[in-house]
C-alpha positions in Angstrom: 0.1 -0.1 0.4 1.4 3.7 -0.3 1.1 7.0 1.9 -2.8 7.6 0.7 -3.7 3.6 1.1 -4.3 3.1 -2.2 -3.1 -0.1 -4.1 -0.2 1.2 -6.2 -0.6 -1.6 -9.2 -3.7 -2.0 -9.9 -4.5 -4.0 -13.4 -6.0 -0.5 -14.4 -2.4 1.2 -13.5 -0.4 -1.5 -15.2 -2.9 -1.2 -18.5 -2.3 2.4 -18.6 1.5 1.9 -18.2 1.5 -0.5 -20.9 -0.5 1.6 -23.2 1.7 4.9 -22.6 5.2 2.8 -22.7 3.8 1.7 -26.4 2.6 5.5 -27.4 5.3 6.9 -26.4 8.0 4.2 -27.7 6.9 5.9 -31.1 8.4 9.2 -30.1 12.6 9.2 -31.0 13.9 12.2 -29.3 17.7 11.0 -29.8 18.9 12.7 -32.4 17.0 16.0 -30.9 18.7 15.5 -27.7 22.4 15.2 -29.1 21.6 18.7 -31.1 19.9 19.9 -27.6 23.7 19.0 -26.2 24.8 22.5 -27.2 23.4 25.6 -26.7 24.3 29.2 -28.6 25.3 31.5 -27.0 22.3 33.8 -28.0 19.9 31.0 -27.5 17.3 31.2 -24.8 17.3 27.6 -22.6 13.9 25.8 -23.8 11.1 26.7 -22.1 8.3 24.3 -20.7 5.1 24.9 -18.9 5.0 24.1 -15.1 3.5 20.7 -15.4 0.3 19.5 -13.0 2.2 19.8 -9.8 3.2 23.1 -9.4 2.3 24.7 -6.2 3.0 28.8 -5.6 5.1 30.3 -3.0 7.8 27.5 -2.5 9.6 28.4 0.9 13.4 30.0 0.8 16.0 27.9 1.8 19.1 26.1 0.6 18.0 22.1 2.2 14.5 21.1 0.3 14.6 17.4 1.0 12.7 17.5 5.2 13.7 14.2 5.3 12.9 12.4 2.0 15.0 9.6 1.4 17.2 9.1 -1.6 20.2 9.7 -3.5 21.9 13.1 -2.1 22.2 15.8 -4.6 23.7 19.3 -4.9 21.9 21.3 -7.3 23.7 23.9 -8.5 22.0 26.2 -11.1 23.4 29.3 -12.4 21.2 32.0 -14.6 22.8 34.3 -17.5 21.6 36.5 -20.1 21.0 35.0 -23.3 23.5 36.8 -25.8 25.6 38.3 -23.4 25.9 35.7 -21.1 26.5 38.3 -18.2 25.0 36.7 -14.6 21.5 37.6 -13.7 22.4 38.4 -9.8 18.9 39.4 -9.1 17.4 36.2 -10.4 14.8 34.2 -8.0 15.0 30.4 -8.8 12.5 27.9 -7.4 12.4 24.1 -7.9 10.4 21.5 -7.1 10.4 17.8 -8.1 9.0 14.3 -7.1 10.5 12.3 -4.2 12.0 8.7 -4.9 8.5 7.2 -5.1 7.3 9.4 -7.5 5.5 11.2 -5.4 5.3 15.4 -5.2 4.3 17.1 -2.0 0.9 19.1 -2.3 -0.2 16.2 -4.5 0.2 12.8 -2.5 -3.4 11.9 -2.7 -2.8 11.2 -7.2 0.4 8.8 -6.2 3.1 8.0 -8.8 0.4 5.8 -11.2 -2.2 8.5 -11.3 -1.6 11.1 -13.9 -4.1 13.5 -13.5 -6.7 13.3 -16.4 -5.7 16.1 -19.4 -9.7 17.0 -19.0 -9.3 17.8 -15.4 -6.4 20.0 -16.1 -8.4 21.6 -18.9 -11.0 22.6 -16.8 -8.8 24.0 -13.9 -10.6 21.4 -11.5 -7.0 19.7 -10.5 -6.1 21.1 -7.3 -3.5 20.5 -4.7 -4.6 17.8 -2.1 -2.4 18.6 1.1 -0.3 21.2 2.2 3.5 19.0 2.4 6.0 21.3 0.5 8.9 18.5 0.5 11.3 18.7 -2.3 10.3 22.3 -3.2 12.3 25.7 -3.0 13.4 28.9 -3.9 16.6 31.0 -3.4 18.1 34.2 -4.8 20.9 34.3 -7.0 23.9 35.5 -5.6 26.4 38.0 -7.8 27.9 35.4 -10.2 23.9 34.4 -10.8 24.2 31.0 -9.1 22.0 29.4 -6.2 22.4 25.9 -5.0 20.1 23.5 -3.3 20.4 20.2 -1.1 18.1 17.9 -2.3 17.6 14.0 -3.8 17.5 12.7 -7.4 13.9 12.3 -8.5 12.0 9.5 -9.0 10.1 8.8 -11.7 6.0 8.6 -11.9 3.6 7.7 -15.0 4.2 8.8 -17.8 7.2 11.2 -17.4 11.0 10.6 -17.7 13.0 11.6 -14.5 13.2 15.3 -14.2 13.2 18.7 -12.0 11.1 21.9 -12.6 12.6 25.3 -12.6 11.3 28.7 -13.1 13.2 31.9 -12.9 12.1 35.6 -12.3 13.5 39.0 -11.6 11.8 41.7 -10.0 8.6 39.7 -10.5 8.9 39.1 -14.4 8.5 35.6 -15.5 12.1 34.8 -17.5 12.1 31.1 -17.8 10.1 27.8 -16.7 12.0 25.0 -18.0 12.5 21.5 -17.2 16.3 19.6 -16.3 17.4 15.9 -17.3 19.7 13.6 -16.3 20.9 11.0 -18.9 19.1 7.8 -19.4 22.4 6.4 -17.9 22.5 8.1 -15.1 18.9 7.7 -13.9 19.0 3.6 -14.8 22.2 3.3 -12.6 20.3 5.7 -9.4 17.0 3.4 -9.9 19.3 0.0 -9.4 19.8 1.5 -5.6 17.5 1.6 -2.4 15.1 3.2 -2.2 14.4 3.3 -6.1 15.2 -0.3 -7.0 11.5 -1.2 -5.1 10.0 0.1 -7.9 12.1 -1.1 -10.6 13.7 0.5 -13.3 11.4 3.3 -14.8 9.4 2.8 -18.5 9.9 6.2 -19.1 13.1 7.2 -20.5 14.1 10.6 -22.3 14.4 9.2 -25.6 10.7 8.7 -25.7 9.9 11.3 -23.8 6.7 13.8 -24.8 7.8 17.0 -23.0 11.7 16.5 -24.5 9.8 15.8 -27.9 7.8 18.8 -27.6 11.1 21.1 -26.5 12.9 19.9 -29.6 15.6 17.9 -27.1 15.0 20.8 -24.3 18.5 22.8 -25.4 20.3 24.2 -22.5 18.3 22.1 -19.8 20.7 19.2 -19.6 22.5 18.7 -16.5 25.9 17.6 -16.2 26.7 15.3 -12.8 29.3 14.1 -10.8 30.0 11.9 -8.0 30.7 13.9 -4.8 32.0 12.2 -1.4 28.3 12.5 -0.4 26.0 11.7 -3.5 26.2 13.6 -6.8 26.8 16.9 -8.0 24.6 18.6 -10.7 25.7 21.5 -12.6 23.5 23.7 -15.5 23.6 27.5 -16.8 20.2 28.4 -17.6 20.8 31.1 -20.5 17.2 33.8 -20.3 15.9 36.6 -22.1 15.3 39.6 -20.3 
């Protein structure tokens, strides 16, 4: 049973996952991901929507884990202006992502295999189910345009590849909303370790992800990851238009 008391793998959930993996399997993002590996200095990082699990008013803090179990991740995000590559020291950077079990704070009732209906999203009937704030936070950039968060590597949920949401604003003006991605090899490695291994390896990967497809490979939002004594460090420079 999951935290909401629901059976985590019903026949309906398994059928939904099977259909989604079959449909998404027709997508091939390999070429666009290769092209997205390099970002021209005058090109802004790819934009994306908030996704279904955004909640405004994230706590201002460095450590967003709130005791959530998972592989430790030091996430460093630098924001610069597209074209000049000058740092944006006044940027507010906000991130949010799911836990190792694929659950988002604020939406725990939906679980990792209960992706909200598109009709509900369109009609704006989808609302948060709880007041939890784990794995959500925001910070103001330093003089180098950089912020740092202590978090964990996200898990996976139906029907998405592993990702971290990020929003950048300045003086209340939205500059960028994007998703940050890891390589499929890194995700597979993490998913072989506890506590991720309990759910098994994700059938949803970068190569077949619909959001990466819509973002044409999502230029500028791919994380550079290296191991550390505590876990992993991930870096990315986001290029924004002001």
